[in-house]
C-alpha positions, -999 to 999 in steps of 0.1 A, spaced: 380 -215 -766 402 -191 -776 387 -171 -806 352 -142 -795 344 -113 -817 316 -91 -813 296 -95 -844 265 -71 -838 273 -36 -834 258 -9 -817 239 2 -848 203 12 -840 198 11 -875 197 -29 -881 159 -23 -863 130 -15 -872 115 21 -868 96 33 -842 114 9 -817 120 32 -785 132 11 -755 156 -8 -749 165 -49 -750 153 -66 -714 153 -102 -723 163 -126 -750 153 -165 -759 169 -186 -789 136 -209 -804 143 -243 -810 154 -241 -845 176 -206 -839 149 -178 -840 162 -148 -817 138 -131 -796 142 -100 -781 112 -84 -755 123 -44 -752 114 -22 -722 87 -4 -745 67 -33 -749 79 -49 -782 92 -85 -795 119 -82 -819 124 -117 -844 153 -120 -861 172 -146 -878 210 -148 -874 236 -166 -895 264 -190 -884 283 -159 -880 265 -137 -857 246 -115 -883 214 -108 -872 185 -98 -894 149 -84 -878 127 -103 -894 90 -88 -876 83 -71 -849 49 -68 -829 38 -48 -793 33 -74 -767 28 -55 -741 19 -15 -728 47 5 -732 41 17 -700 55 -14 -685 70 -30 -707 79 -68 -715 95 -79 -688 103 -116 -698 93 -141 -727 100 -178 -734 96 -201 -766 82 -234 -761 104 -261 -767 97 -282 -800 71 -256 -819 89 -230 -834 63 -211 -837 50 -207 -801 64 -176 -779 52 -168 -741 55 -131 -731 48 -119 -698 50 -82 -683 44 -64 -648 11 -54 -661 -2 -89 -647 -5 -104 -683 8 -132 -697 8 -139 -737 10 -171 -756 16 -160 -789 19 -178 -829 44 -157 -844 33 -164 -878 3 -139 -869 9 -114 -838 -25 -94 -845 -34 -110 -810 -23 -136 -788 -39 -171 -791 -37 -172 -754 -39 -146 -724 -38 -151 -687 -41 -125 -659 -17 -134 -627 -20 -121 -593 9 -102 -593 36 -84 -616 49 -111 -636 88 -114 -637 97 -146 -654 82 -172 -677 94 -208 -680 76 -236 -705 77 -269 -694 102 -302 -710 68 -312 -730 52 -277 -736 20 -286 -720 24 -261 -694 37 -226 -684 56 -219 -652 52 -183 -642 68 -160 -609 51 -130 -602 54 -109 -571 27 -92 -552 31 -66 -520 7 -74 -492 6 -53 -458 40 -42 -469 51 -75 -474 66 -87 -509 52 -121 -515 61 -142 -549 35 -163 -562 47 -192 -589 13 -198 -614 10 -229 -632 -7 -228 -667 -21 -254 -685 -16 -247 -723 -42 -268 -738 -71 -261 -713 -62 -226 -713 -67 -223 -679 -43 -217 -645 -39 -250 -631 -25 -237 -596 -1 -214 -578 15 -215 -549 27 -183 -525 63 -179 -510 74 -157 -481 110 -162 -493 115 -142 -529 125 -164 -556 146 -150 -582 150 -179 -610 124 -210 -618 134 -239 -638 120 -273 -646 134 -306 -643 141 -322 -675 115 -348 -666 92 -321 -655 82 -336 -627 99 -309 -608 104 -270 -609 136 -257 -591 139 -223 -578 166 -197 -566 158 -180 -540 169 -148 -519 183 -164 -487 209 -185 -514 187 -217 -510 179 -238 -539 142 -254 -533 128 -282 -554 90 -284 -554 71 -321 -572 50 -314 -599 20 -333 -608 -11 -320 -625 -34 -331 -603 -13 -324 -571 -5 -293 -550 29 -280 -554 53 -294 -523 90 -285 -514 107 -319 -514 143 -308 -510 160 -273 -498 197 -269 -503 201 -241 -477 236 -239 -482 240 -235 -519 247 -203 -519 262 -175 -488 238 -147 -504 209 -145 -530 209 -168 -557 198 -154 -589 204 -175 -617 201 -211 -625 208 -230 -656 207 -266 -668 231 -282 -692 218 -297 -728 220 -331 -719 208 -329 -684 239 -337 -661 243 -309 -641 221 -278 -625 242 -246 -625 236 -217 -599 247 -184 -592 245 -161 -565 255 -125 -550 287 -145 -534 299 -146 -568 302 -181 -567 286 -205 -599 278 -240 -582 275 -270 -607 251 -301 -593 244 -333 -603 212 -334 -613 204 -374 -606 213 -365 -569 218 -328 -562 251 -328 -553 276 -301 -554 304 -310 -578 324 -278 -582 321 -243 -578 334 -214 -601 347 -183 -581 335 -151 -603 348 -116 -593 313 -104 -585 273 -109 -585 263 -135 -609 232 -124 -630 231 -152 -657 242 -185 -667 242 -202 -697 258 -232 -714 273 -239 -746 252 -264 -772 281 -294 -763 277 -286 -725 317 -283 -722 314 -248 -714 295 -219 -694 289 -184 -695 284 -165 -664 271 -126 -666 281 -107 -636 267 -75 -626 288 -48 -636 319 -68 -653 329 -89 -679 308 -121 -692 331 -153 -681 332 -185 -697 344 -215 -679 347 -250 -687 321 -271 -673 344 -305 -662 374 -284 -647 359 -249 -635 390 -234 -655 387 -204 -671 384 -203 -708 377 -171 -719 366 -137 -708 348 -112 -725 365 -75 -710 336 -48 -706 302 -72 -717 286 -61 -690 259 -79 -699 228 -85 -673 215 -118 -695 234 -145 -715 220 -169 -736 237 -194 -759 222 -209 -792 209 -241 -789 228 -253 -821 253 -232 -830 285 -215 -812 265 -182 -807 260 -161 -777 233 -134 -770 238 -107 -740 218 -78 -731 238 -48 -722 234 -40 -686 238 2 -694 234 10 -730 241 43 -738 223 64 -758 208 53 -794 219 15 -781 192 -6 -782 213 -32 -756 218 -64 -778 249 -83 -781 261 -113 -803 292 -131 -799 300 -161 -824 334 -186 -811 354 -210 -822 360 -237 -798 
């Protein structure tokens, strides 16, 4: 993996007029459409060619400009269904072919921070945060997309920074403030219950999770500067990758051979999964989030501190 090149410049002229905020969340749809959420509440939908050239096709206001759009997630198999959430407590589900109004809307018990579809697309897990008596509590809510109702919720006294569904949809994995990785059993008729906790996953808060495209590994990244690779079958850590800074985001390449690591205030590192060896570095990338295209060798990122007039979206194409 020796050839990386940045292919989307800091050109605000590529954006629709009226976009005021910066990029704050990104996500690739199942067929490769790129959604970008902004701090001013809009969501931009773009087609990206094989060279990484992006063309914004449409945009819409998902949430108010005061609170912005905090996170988004595409349906795993429906190319037109997109979920967004905001710290204004709202969860909205959109048909991106017609965005005059959301097709579903739910109100949570706290400020929403992340959102994920189950592998079959039937459920959404959303993480929220709520202050109660000067104590911050995290809430994981599960919403049934078929009945359009909240199915269940569970509160945590230990803060959770990221959630991922297991490939079979039977478990929800969360990264915690204590550095542990908790695995909770999910069943539509049963309450969420913790079935496993890896108390020594990280020696500092665990901030990021990713599952490789072939469901072999779970990657976890923490403030201790480590990325740990866990075999999903028996949940054993098989190797670690040392980084020069706190890990903020992780994403596997479409073929599962490499993993992109976003490091707080630093470069984006690319490592080989089977050896943990460094494959490439994107100096000065300083991205707070990264995500690979599901089929093409394209990496999207969000600048941690975009300059004036810089929307903050980054795209790189590469050759393995």
